[in-house]
Phi, psi and omega in degrees: 000128181283134173292134182255125177297145175302333180279355182258356178294154183240179182293330182269351179286124180295148183282133178294155174296144181290141173266163180313316180298333172295320180290329178296316182295322182288322176298311179302317179306305179296325178287326177286323176301312184295328177299308178296323181290316180299313179305315177301309186295314178301317178286331176289314189255352188053062185290355167093015174270285185255341185233111179290154182309316187300328184262010177303146177303318182288343176259015172096007177280160181254125179293347179253349181306298182304316182286314188285326176295323177293347173279353189314315180278353185277172183310318179244029181308315182297320178292320186281317174307327177296330183284331191300131175077357177288133186302317176300324180293311181296319178293315180298314179297308179295319181292322176295314173307311179302304182299309180301313180299310186295317177299319179289316177298316178279348181081014187253132180065035187284341176289315178305310181294332176293310183293309185289320178300313172306322178289314179301318186292316187295316179295322172299318176300317179295327179293335184261359178293146346294146181287146188270333185245004184198138181296338184208343190245125161222185192298337180296318181280336177290314181296321182293330173295311190294317176301326168305313180297330183286322180294312186293321182281355189052054189288348176284352186274342173248130185059029176210176178276357188298323179291322175289323177283317177294326183319308180296334185274353180281130179219000000 
């Protein structure tokens, strides 16, 4: 039997069995998805980890103010500090955290989640420049690279709903 590259599958081509590396990517997808989803939950409800209850979004706090105001003295700080606390920035940020987190945890829309999540992470990296512990690399860029790997590996199709949602659209 000739192997079929994942990009050459059609609606009638059976899905190949997952290899061990597919499970590694799937677990990375779920873990990174939970990271985004947890940030959303903590900032929304003030669960007391990174966000105290008094500063929760539901209690009138701004999920972007602390991080972006703290960037004020950084290289691009003026730009990012000006965005801090604006309602449209808060809504965009929180919608992004929720959407990216759910997409990754469920394994649906992983390519869109990878692009939007990568953009969000690169913007957060840029807001922190210059970095305190490394000349150019921090976890934001590492996570962005992992997101690209998730998309390229089609990680949503293993331990996720990506293969089932995508299947009818393959022709």
